C-alpha positions in Angstrom: 176.9 298.3 64.4 175.1 295.2 64.4 176.0 295.3 60.4 180.1 295.5 61.7 179.7 292.8 64.5 178.1 290.5 62.2 180.9 290.8 59.8 183.6 290.4 62.3 181.5 287.2 63.6 181.4 286.1 59.9 185.2 286.2 59.3 186.2 284.7 62.9 183.9 281.4 61.4 185.9 281.8 58.1 189.3 282.2 59.9 188.6 279.0 62.2 187.6 277.2 59.6 190.9 277.6 57.8 189.9 279.7 54.9 193.1 281.4 54.2 192.8 285.3 55.9 193.1 287.2 52.9 190.4 284.9 51.2 187.7 285.7 54.4 188.6 289.1 55.2 187.6 290.1 51.4 184.9 287.9 51.0 183.6 289.3 54.1 184.8 292.8 53.2 182.9 292.6 49.8 180.0 291.2 50.8 178.7 293.7 53.7 179.3 296.2 50.8 177.2 294.4 48.7 174.6 294.3 50.8 174.7 297.3 52.0 175.1 299.5 48.9 175.2 297.1 46.1 177.1 295.3 44.1 178.5 298.4 41.8 180.0 299.8 44.7 181.0 296.8 46.0 183.1 295.8 42.7 184.2 299.1 42.8 185.7 299.1 46.0 187.9 296.0 45.8 189.0 297.0 42.3 189.9 300.4 43.6 191.6 298.6 46.6 193.7 295.9 44.9 194.9 298.6 42.3 195.7 301.7 45.1 197.5 298.5 47.0 199.5 296.9 44.5 200.9 300.4 42.3 201.4 302.0 46.2 204.7 303.5 46.2 205.2 303.6 49.7 204.4 300.0 50.1 207.4 299.2 48.3 209.0 299.3 51.5 207.7 296.1 52.2 209.2 294.2 49.6 213.0 295.9 50.4 213.0 295.1 54.1 212.0 291.8 53.3 214.4 292.2 50.8 217.4 292.9 52.7 215.7 290.7 56.1 216.6 287.6 53.5 220.2 288.5 52.4 220.9 289.0 56.1 219.7 285.7 56.6 221.7 283.9 54.4 224.7 285.8 54.0 225.5 283.9 57.9 225.8 287.0 59.7 223.3 285.4 62.7 226.1 283.1 63.1 228.4 285.7 63.7 226.4 288.0 66.0 225.5 284.8 67.9 229.3 284.1 68.2 229.7 287.6 69.6 226.8 287.4 72.3 228.4 284.0 73.4 231.7 285.6 74.0 230.4 288.5 75.4 228.0 286.8 77.8 228.5 283.4 77.7 230.7 282.8 81.2 227.3 283.4 82.9 224.8 280.1 83.9 222.4 280.7 81.2 225.1 282.6 78.9 224.0 280.8 75.8 220.3 282.0 76.4 221.7 285.2 77.0 223.4 285.1 74.0 220.7 284.1 72.1 218.2 286.9 73.6 221.3 289.8 72.5 221.9 287.9 68.9 217.9 288.2 68.4 217.9 291.3 69.2 221.0 292.2 66.5 219.7 290.0 64.1 215.9 291.4 64.4 218.0 294.9 64.1 218.9 294.5 60.2 215.7 291.5 59.1 212.2 293.5 60.5 211.1 289.9 60.7 209.6 288.2 64.1 209.7 284.5 62.0 212.8 285.3 59.8 214.6 285.8 63.5 213.2 282.5 65.3 213.9 280.6 62.3 217.4 281.9 61.3 218.8 281.6 65.5 216.5 277.9 66.0 218.6 276.2 63.6 221.8 277.6 65.4 221.1 278.6 69.1 218.7 275.6 70.2 221.0 272.7 69.0 224.3 274.3 70.7 222.3 274.6 74.0 221.0 271.2 73.8 224.2 269.8 73.0 225.6 271.9 76.0 223.3 270.4 78.9 220.5 273.1 78.7 216.8 272.3 79.2 214.9 271.7 76.2 212.2 274.3 77.8 214.7 277.0 78.3 216.5 276.5 74.8 213.4 276.9 73.0 211.6 279.8 74.8 214.8 281.8 74.6 214.4 281.6 71.1 210.9 281.7 70.6 210.5 284.7 72.6 213.8 286.3 71.2 212.2 285.9 67.7 209.4 288.2 68.6 211.7 291.0 68.7 211.8 291.2 65.2 208.2 292.6 64.8 209.4 295.8 67.3 213.3 296.8 66.9 212.9 298.8 63.5 213.0 298.5 60.7 210.0 296.5 61.5 207.9 295.2 58.5 204.6 295.4 60.5 205.8 298.9 62.1 205.6 300.0 58.2 202.5 297.8 57.4 200.9 299.6 60.8 202.0 303.2 59.6 200.7 302.9 55.8 197.6 301.4 57.2 196.6 304.5 59.8 198.8 307.3 58.1 201.2 307.2 60.9 204.5 308.4 60.0 207.3 305.4 59.8 210.0 307.2 60.8 208.4 307.7 64.3 207.4 304.7 64.7 211.1 303.5 64.4 212.0 306.0 66.7 209.2 304.9 69.2 210.1 301.2 69.1 213.9 301.7 70.1 213.4 301.5 73.8 210.8 299.0 74.1 212.7 297.0 72.4 215.7 297.4 74.7 213.1 297.0 77.6 212.1 293.6 76.0 215.8 292.6 75.9 216.4 293.3 79.4 213.0 291.5 80.7 213.8 288.6 78.1 217.3 288.5 80.2 215.9 288.7 83.7 213.4 286.0 82.7 215.7 283.7 82.2 217.4 284.8 85.1 214.8 283.8 86.8 214.8 280.6 85.3 218.2 279.9 86.2 217.9 280.8 89.8 214.7 278.6 90.4 216.4 275.7 88.6 220.0 275.6 88.4 219.7 272.7 86.7 218.3 274.0 83.4 221.7 275.5 82.6 225.3 274.3 83.1 227.5 277.2 84.6 229.8 278.9 81.8 232.9 278.9 80.0 235.5 281.9 80.6 236.2 283.3 77.2 239.6 284.6 76.8 239.5 288.6 76.2 241.4 288.5 72.6 238.4 286.1 71.8 235.7 288.4 72.8 237.3 291.0 70.8 237.6 288.9 67.9 234.2 287.9 67.9 232.9 291.1 68.2 235.2 292.5 65.2 233.0 289.9 63.4 230.0 291.7 63.6 230.9 295.1 61.7 228.3 294.0 58.3 225.3 294.6 60.8 226.6 297.3 62.6 226.9 298.9 59.4 223.6 298.2 57.6 221.7 299.2 60.5 223.5 302.5 60.8 223.4 303.3 57.4 219.4 302.3 57.4 218.5 303.9 60.5 221.1 306.9 60.4 220.0 307.4 57.2 216.7 307.8 58.4 217.1 310.3 61.2 219.9 312.0 59.7 217.5 313.2 56.6 219.9 311.4 53.7 216.4 309.7 52.8 213.5 308.4 53.8 212.1 305.3 54.9 211.2 304.3 51.7 214.7 304.7 50.1 216.2 303.3 53.3 214.6 300.5 52.8 216.3 299.9 48.9 219.6 301.6 50.2 219.2 298.8 52.7 218.2 296.1 50.4 221.1 297.1 48.1 223.8 297.2 50.9 222.8 293.8 52.0 223.4 292.4 48.7 226.9 294.0 48.5 227.7 292.6 51.8 226.8 289.0 51.0 228.6 289.5 47.8 231.6 291.0 49.4 232.2 287.3 51.7 231.6 285.4 48.7 228.3 284.0 49.9 226.1 285.7 47.0 226.2 282.9 44.3 223.5 283.0 41.4 221.6 280.4 43.2 222.1 282.0 46.8 220.4 285.2 45.0 217.7 283.1 43.5 216.7 281.8 47.0 216.5 285.2 48.5 214.3 286.7 45.3 211.8 283.8 45.7 211.7 284.1 49.2 211.6 287.2 49.1 208.3 287.5 46.8 206.8 284.7 48.3 206.2 286.2 52.0 205.6 289.7 49.9 202.8 287.6 48.0 201.2 286.7 51.4 201.5 290.0 52.9 200.1 291.7 50.3 197.2 289.3 50.0 196.5 289.7 53.8 197.2 293.7 53.1 194.1 294.0 50.1 191.7 291.5 52.2 191.9 293.8 55.1 191.8 296.7 53.1 188.4 295.8 51.7 187.3 294.7 55.2 188.2 298.5 56.4 186.1 300.0 53.6 183.6 297.6 54.7 183.7 298.8 58.6 184.1 302.4 57.0 180.9 302.0 55.3 179.2 300.1 58.1 180.0 303.5 60.8 181.3 300.7 63.1 183.9 302.7 64.7 181.4 306.2 64.9 179.0 303.9 67.0 181.8 302.6 68.8 182.9 305.6 69.8 179.2 307.1 70.4 178.8 304.0 72.9 182.6 305.0 74.6 181.5 308.3 75.4 178.1 307.7 76.7 178.8 305.1 78.8 181.5 307.8 80.9 184.0 305.0 80.4 187.8 306.7 81.4 189.8 306.6 78.0 192.6 304.4 80.2 190.1 302.1 80.8 188.8 301.9 77.0 192.8 301.1 76.5 192.7 298.3 78.9 189.5 296.8 77.1 191.4 296.6 73.6 194.8 295.5 75.0 192.8 292.5 76.4 190.8 291.8 73.5 194.5 291.8 71.4 195.9 289.5 74.2 193.2 287.1 74.0 193.3 287.3 70.1 196.4 286.3 70.0 196.0 283.1 71.3 193.7 282.2 68.1 195.0 284.5 65.3 198.4 284.9 63.5 200.0 288.5 64.1 199.5 290.2 61.1 196.2 289.9 60.3 195.0 290.2 63.6 196.5 293.7 63.6 195.1 294.3 59.8 191.2 293.2 61.2 191.0 295.1 64.5 193.1 298.8 63.6 190.1 299.9 61.5 188.1 299.9 63.9 190.0 300.5 67.3 192.3 303.4 65.9 189.6 306.1 65.1 188.1 305.3 68.8 191.7 305.5 70.1 192.5 308.7 68.4 189.4 310.1 69.0 190.0 310.0 72.8 192.7 312.0 72.3 195.9 308.6 72.7 198.8 309.6 70.3 198.9 307.8 67.3 202.6 306.6 67.3 202.1 305.4 71.4 199.0 303.6 69.8 201.4 301.9 67.3 204.5 301.1 69.8 201.2 299.5 71.9 199.2 297.3 69.0 202.6 295.9 67.8 203.9 294.7 71.1 200.5 293.0 71.9 200.9 291.1 68.2 204.2 290.8 69.8 203.0 289.2 72.5 200.3 287.0 70.7 203.7 284.8 68.9 204.3 283.3 71.7 201.1 282.7 73.6 199.5 279.2 73.3 198.4 277.7 71.2 198.2 279.3 68.5 201.8 281.5 68.5 203.6 281.2 65.1 206.9 281.5 66.7 206.1 277.9 68.9 204.8 276.6 65.5 208.4 277.6 64.0 210.1 275.5 67.5 207.8 272.6 66.7 209.6 273.0 63.3 213.0 272.7 64.0 212.9 270.9 67.3 210.4 267.7 66.7 211.1 265.9 69.6 210.4 268.5 72.1 206.7 268.0 74.0 204.2 270.7 72.8 203.8 271.4 76.9 208.0 271.8 77.2 207.6 274.1 75.0 204.4 275.6 76.4 205.9 275.7 80.0 209.2 277.5 78.3 207.6 280.3 77.3 205.6 281.1 80.1 208.2 283.0 82.2 208.9 285.8 78.8 205.1 285.9 78.2 204.9 287.2 81.2 207.9 289.8 80.9 206.0 290.8 77.9 202.5 291.5 79.6 204.6 293.3 82.3 206.7 295.7 80.0 203.5 296.3 78.0 201.8 297.5 80.9 204.5 300.1 81.6 203.5 301.2 78.2 200.8 301.3 78.1 200.3 303.0 81.5 203.5 305.7 80.8 203.0 306.3 76.6 206.6 308.5 77.2 208.7 305.7 77.2 208.1 305.2 73.6 207.3 308.7 72.9 210.5 310.2 73.8 212.7 309.6 70.4 210.2 310.6 68.5 210.2 314.0 70.3 213.6 314.2 70.3 214.0 313.9 66.8 211.0 314.9 65.0 208.8 317.3 67.0 
């Protein structure tokens, strides 16, 4: 326990000192094994982790889903999603904010990335809302919060990482994320309704759109619906595994972009470079986190923590509440993927040892990490907003995202208290 605590402390110190997360985790993990078991064991563990991670067939799902998201982002599908959502709900007060949440949910279903969703929609939705007289807080808050749906609505890259790290079936995780993802969309829409009710000046009255225009706009989103149906429908229909689904999705996305006439050699090169950069960053963090997890396993920390929990007589729900509280606090200062990879190796054995479902815990962890994306001061999506809209004060951005954070916390409490919400579809489809 003492060795593990020192390891966590050292990792946090390095991360806060702006050492890259992958380097910090690998350095601490290797040093911990070295000091405990010697140099030979430390170097052998590091080499084995690097080899197994880079050559693992199951991990090919990560670059393939990233490629699919990059192709979709470059193919103009986000603009069509936003136009369709605006035609559908734009007549209501705050309609463009509602449309932003709906289009974020649709884009998340084919991109698998929160940052990609936030970056893409921020360039489309924020200028349009500001031009129509929406407050800066509502405009930026809606996009920042809507972007977080990219990590929960399947296919989700971070769910894939969780599934591979904990050996939890990815198909079940994807199924478990659907209802919470829809609840997230509903919760964000309720937050917008509350903002508009409390401060009507934050959003102008909407404009009516002719039915023919609504029908035409909805008809243009066929590509997104087709891609989602092929990937998710193929998995649940038993046509292919999640890894194969990622390959099919990546190929279909490139075909769709080509059929639309947008796939030039330059665009293809940009898609491939973007995929390589994101994949390299994720794999570096994954390798560092795996070495750190090996250090925790050698230290026996999870067994010690589980023994402490059992000896203390804490109720299982109290343990879960404490873990979620830790995630909410860590989300204020750590990036989502590194936060998950840093803590799951310790928490997962404890949670499963208490009898909780690993699929349910995965959704709860992803949900908690998702909140961290919009939690001040270091939420990743908040930095995206600052990059796109440089003239909006940071305090305005924090205040704008606060109602969405509250909606997320309520959803997290609901999902933690009622596991059946997350487990309904996995039990229906797989068990």
